[in-house]
C-alpha positions in Angstrom: 0.0 0.2 -0.1 2.9 3.0 1.0 4.3 1.7 -2.5 1.0 1.9 -4.2 0.5 5.7 -2.2 4.7 7.1 -3.3 3.5 6.0 -7.3 0.8 8.7 -7.1 2.6 10.8 -4.8 5.1 10.9 -8.0 2.5 10.6 -11.0 0.8 13.5 -9.4 4.2 16.0 -9.1 4.9 15.4 -12.6 1.6 16.3 -13.9 1.5 19.2 -11.7 5.4 20.0 -12.7 4.1 19.0 -16.0 0.7 21.9 -15.3 3.1 25.0 -13.5 5.5 25.1 -17.0 2.6 24.9 -19.4 0.9 28.3 -18.3 0.8 31.4 -20.3 3.0 33.5 -17.7 0.4 36.8 -16.2 3.5 39.1 -17.0 6.4 40.9 -16.2 10.0 39.1 -15.7 12.1 38.3 -18.3 9.7 37.0 -21.0 8.4 40.3 -21.6 12.1 41.7 -21.6 12.2 39.2 -25.0 9.0 39.6 -26.9 7.0 36.9 -24.9 4.1 39.8 -24.6 3.8 39.3 -28.5 4.4 35.8 -28.7 1.8 34.7 -25.8 -1.1 37.1 -27.0 -0.6 35.5 -30.8 -0.6 31.4 -29.3 -2.6 32.0 -26.1 -5.7 30.7 -25.5 -8.7 32.2 -22.4 -10.2 29.2 -22.1 -7.0 26.3 -22.5 -5.1 28.8 -19.1 -9.1 28.5 -16.7 -8.9 24.8 -17.5 -4.7 24.7 -16.6 -5.2 26.8 -13.8 -7.8 25.2 -12.1 -5.9 21.4 -12.9 -2.8 22.7 -10.7 -4.9 24.3 -7.8 -6.8 20.5 -7.7 -3.1 18.4 -8.7 -1.9 21.1 -6.0 -4.3 19.6 -3.5 -4.4 16.5 -4.7 -0.8 16.4 -3.4 -1.4 18.0 -0.3 -3.9 14.8 0.4 -1.9 12.1 -0.5 1.7 12.8 1.6 -0.9 13.8 4.9 -3.4 10.3 3.7 0.5 8.8 3.1 2.5 10.1 6.8 -1.3 8.8 8.3 0.0 5.4 6.7 3.1 5.0 8.1 2.6 6.1 11.1 4.2 7.5 14.0 8.1 8.2 14.0 8.8 7.8 17.8 11.2 5.5 18.4 11.7 5.2 14.7 15.5 5.3 14.9 15.9 2.7 17.2 13.4 0.5 15.5 15.6 1.4 12.1 19.3 -0.2 14.8 17.7 -2.9 15.5 16.8 -4.6 13.2 
């Protein structure tokens, strides 16, 4: 079960990185210095940005929930060092 949760966390992390990287910048930064605003106006679409932004929030919430669930699944860490040393 722990392995499955870890795989889900890794998958959500990869999807979250992709969702963040394909978002259009909101303005400012280095991108606008090199003509990024013209490229955004030419290639950008309003509906796709709404979907990507919502997907980013959902993936971030899913990552948070999966991390909390995995922590509860593993249990407390009291005495974990002693358990590892005794094995």
